[in-house]
ZAMARGU-4260 file (C-alpha; in steps of 0.2 Angstrom, whole numbers, plus 5000, padded with zeros to 4 digits):
<rodrens>
0) 4559/4448/3898 | 4540/4445/3896 | 4537/4442/3916 | 4553/4454/3925 | 4557/4466/3913
5) 4550/4484/3920 | 4550/4504/3919 | 4564/4514/3927 | 4549/4523/3933 | 4541/4509/3943
10) 4555/4508/3956 | 4554/4505/3970 | 4549/4488/3966 | 4544/4472/3974 | 4543/4454/3964
15) 4533/4441/3973 | 4539/4423/3968 | 4525/4410/3972 | 4532/4391/3975 | 4538/4377/3987
20) 4554/4369/3978 | 4567/4379/3985 | 4578/4375/3970 | 4567/4381/3957 | 4566/4397/3971
25) 4584/4400/3972 | 4583/4398/3952 | 4571/4411/3951 | 4581/4424/3962 | 4595/4423/3954
30) 4585/4426/3937 | 4578/4441/3942 | 4594/4447/3953 | 4598/4455/3935 | 4583/4466/3932
35) 4585/4476/3946 | 4570/4472/3959 | 4571/4483/3976 | 4567/4469/3985 | 4560/4448/3985
40) 4545/4442/3990 | 4539/4424/3995 | 4520/4423/3993 | 4514/4412/4008 | 4495/4421/4008
45) 4487/4417/3995 | 4470/4408/3994 | 4465/4402/3978 | 4461/4385/3979 | 4471/4383/3960
50) 4489/4385/3971 | 4488/4384/3990 | 4474/4372/3988 | 4484/4358/3979 | 4500/4363/3994
55) 4510/4369/3982 | 4512/4388/3985 | 4504/4403/3994 | 4493/4401/4013 | 4497/4382/4013
60) 4515/4385/4016 | 4512/4394/4035 | 4507/4377/4039 | 4527/4372/4036 | 4536/4385/4042
65) 4556/4376/4042 | 4551/4374/4023 | 4548/4391/4020 | 4562/4394/4031 | 4574/4382/4019
70) 4566/4394/4003 | 4568/4411/4009 | 4588/4406/4013 | 4588/4400/3996 | 4581/4414/3989
75) 4594/4428/3997 | 4609/4417/3996 | 4604/4420/3975 | 4599/4438/3975 | 4608/4453/3980
80) 4592/4463/3988 | 4579/4460/4003 | 4570/4447/4004 | 4551/4446/4012 | 4539/4434/4017
85) 4518/4439/4013 | 4507/4429/4024 | 4489/4429/4033 | 4483/4427/4051 | 4479/4409/4050
90) 4473/4395/4040 | 4453/4388/4044 | 4455/4383/4061 | 4473/4387/4065 | 4467/4405/4069
95) 4473/4407/4087 | 4490/4420/4090 | 4498/4406/4098 | 4488/4389/4095 | 4495/4373/4097
100) 4488/4361/4082 | 4491/4342/4076 | 4494/4339/4060 | 4502/4323/4052 | 4518/4334/4055
105) 4522/4340/4072 | 4514/4352/4079 | 4517/4370/4076 | 4514/4388/4085 | 4503/4394/4070
110) 4506/4418/4067 | 4519/4418/4080 | 4528/4401/4077 | 4531/4407/4061 | 4536/4420/4060
115) 4548/4416/4075 | 4554/4400/4062 | 4554/4409/4047 | 4565/4424/4054 | 4576/4410/4062
120) 4580/4401/4049 | 4582/4414/4037 | 4587/4431/4035 | 4571/4437/4032 | 4567/4453/4044
125) 4552/4459/4035 | 4531/4451/4036 | 4518/4458/4027 | 4505/4453/4034 | 4486/4450/4029
130) 4477/4452/4045 | 4464/4440/4039 | 4464/4418/4040 | 4460/4410/4024 | 4448/4397/4023
135) 4453/4384/4010 | 4434/4377/4011 | 4429/4380/3995 | 4428/4398/3993 | 4430/4410/3980
140) 4448/4421/3983 | 4437/4436/3984 | 4428/4429/3996 | 4444/4425/4006 | 4445/4444/4006
145) 4429/4450/4013 | 4423/4433/4022 | 4435/4430/4036 | 4434/4445/4049 | 4449/4456/4050
150) 4460/4454/4067 | 4470/4471/4068 | 4476/4464/4086 | 4483/4451/4079 | 4499/4462/4069
155) 4501/4474/4082 | 4503/4459/4094 | 4519/4454/4082 | 4526/4473/4082 | 4525/4471/4102
160) 4533/4451/4103 | 4547/4452/4088 | 4554/4471/4089 | 4568/4468/4081 | 4558/4463/4066
165) 4547/4474/4053 | 4529/4470/4048 | 4518/4479/4036 | 4499/4478/4040 | 4488/4473/4024
170) 4468/4470/4023 | 4454/4483/4024 | 4463/4496/4022 | 4454/4505/4010 | 4456/4525/4013
175) 4472/4536/4015 | 4464/4541/4031 | 4466/4523/4036 | 4483/4522/4034 | 4486/4537/4042
180) 4476/4531/4057 | 4486/4511/4056 | 4505/4520/4055 | 4496/4532/4071 | 4495/4518/4084
185) 4511/4509/4077 | 4511/4500/4062 | 4528/4500/4055 | 4522/4500/4036 | 4505/4499/4027
190) 4499/4490/4012 | 4485/4494/4000 | 4479/4482/3987 | 4466/4482/3976 | 4458/4497/3990
195) 4469/4508/3976 | 4460/4506/3960 | 4443/4496/3964 | 4434/4510/3970 | 4425/4509/3956
200) 4419/4495/3955 | 4405/4500/3968 | 4397/4513/3956 | 4388/4497/3948 | 4378/4498/3964
205) 4369/4515/3963 | 4362/4509/3943 | 4375/4514/3934 | 4375/4507/3918 | 4391/4508/3912
210) 4410/4516/3914 | 4405/4528/3899 | 4387/4536/3908 | 4397/4536/3925 | 4409/4547/3917
215) 4393/4558/3909 | 4382/4560/3921 | 4392/4561/3938 | 4407/4570/3936 | 4408/4573/3955
220) 4409/4555/3958 | 4424/4552/3949 | 4436/4558/3965 | 4432/4541/3972 | 4444/4531/3959
225) 4459/4543/3965 | 4456/4545/3983 | 4468/4533/3985 | 4483/4538/3977 | 4479/4554/3973
230) 4484/4565/3989 | 4495/4548/3996 | 4510/4556/3995 | 4507/4573/4003 | 4495/4565/4015
235) 4507/4551/4022 | 4523/4556/4015 | 4524/4575/4019 | 4530/4579/4002 | 4525/4593/3990
240) 4510/4589/3979 | 4517/4585/3958 | 4502/4596/3954 | 4498/4583/3940 | 4480/4583/3935
245) 4470/4568/3931 | 4472/4575/3912 | 4490/4571/3916 | 4491/4556/3925 | 4477/4548/3910
250) 4488/4554/3893 | 4504/4549/3902 | 4497/4529/3903 | 4489/4530/3885 | 4507/4535/3881
255) 4514/4520/3893 | 4500/4509/3886 | 4503/4510/3868 | 4525/4509/3871 | 4518/4490/3876
260) 4504/4486/3866 | 4507/4468/3861 | 4525/4466/3864 | 4524/4450/3874 | 4519/4440/3860
265) 4500/4433/3850 | 4496/4453/3852 | 4497/4453/3872 | 4496/4463/3880 | 4479/4471/3873
270) 4469/4487/3879 | 4459/4476/3889 | 4474/4467/3898 | 4480/4486/3899 | 4463/4496/3906
275) 4457/4482/3916 | 4461/4486/3931 | 4459/4505/3930 | 4445/4509/3921 | 4444/4519/3904
280) 4460/4527/3901 | 4461/4528/3883 | 4458/4543/3870 | 4438/4539/3872 | 4441/4543/3889
285) 4450/4558/3888 | 4433/4564/3877 | 4422/4558/3888 | 4426/4566/3905 | 4422/4584/3906
290) 4437/4596/3906 | 4433/4604/3925 | 4437/4586/3933 | 4449/4582/3922 | 4460/4597/3925
295) 4456/4596/3943 | 4473/4594/3953 | 4473/4575/3960 | 4480/4581/3976 | 4465/4590/3977
300) 4452/4574/3981 | 4439/4575/3995 | 4441/4558/4007 | 4425/4554/4015 | 4426/4553/4037
305) 4431/4535/4042 | 4429/4527/4059 | 4444/4525/4065 | 4447/4507/4066 | 4462/4505/4075
310) 4457/4516/4088 | 4454/4502/4102 | 4468/4490/4093 | 4479/4489/4108 | 4468/4484/4122
315) 4461/4468/4113 | 4481/4462/4111 | 4482/4441/4112 | 4497/4436/4127 | 4513/4437/4121
320) 4520/4424/4109 | 4532/4412/4119 | 4544/4403/4107 | 4550/4385/4113 | 4552/4371/4108
325) 4536/4357/4115 | 4531/4341/4110 | 4515/4335/4111 | 4506/4321/4103 | 4490/4321/4094
330) 4477/4309/4091
</rodrens>
């Protein structure tokens, strides 16, 4: 339960697995099936040297599409829900859309071939694409989310070349306006990661010495952490606003936090675990934030106007991927 249990309010919820041992992945999928996840995803995108650097899982699996296909088949055979893959657009210098490259194993066409082989060898019909390559030369996971350039054209090329598959775009999408821009250009879906809750980190750059000062001295800036999650249901899905205020959200999270404190044993999760990703949400914060901010509707949060980074994407797509077996000699 410590790793798999979740509250019903979290649906729809996806379980992500990491690993390269097909038997173990099958066992994990079977174990999770009773918990009622909506989807099982295999991590083929993590660049952390703790995992990818040792070749055991993460983005290094992009170099082994046949193994990933076998793993996805084993996972699918042990669950009743859809299976998906999260990956990047390339690894190190192997980042051309249809690049041929030499390794210790037979050549591979990286991104296009990875998607083709995995979808051919398994029931996988949906891929979540982080539109950056991964650099495995020792840079940190944080730098791997920043240094490699975004190439959204690779994502839209996959949408073009694999019309029977589904693709979700990820990477550098930091606002609701960017979500809608990506969808407008034909994205099947959009994944927003840390940008949904990490915007408060930016406040350190304007000289605020702590989150408490930010709450007390700059209440107007408080809009920023709510810009992604506050209006998303209305702005993206077109559903009526829930009318929830910040106060209600914070109070509900406090109730949730109280209910799970120490439930994993050894005092974990503790208060720090519960608030490190979402800022200060417990009673002290509720007393510090002005009422005018706490009681303002989340859906009314303003969003800054940003450049449409997807406007020209269809004019720079790479050539079409052509599946086919070839033989190449590598020196």
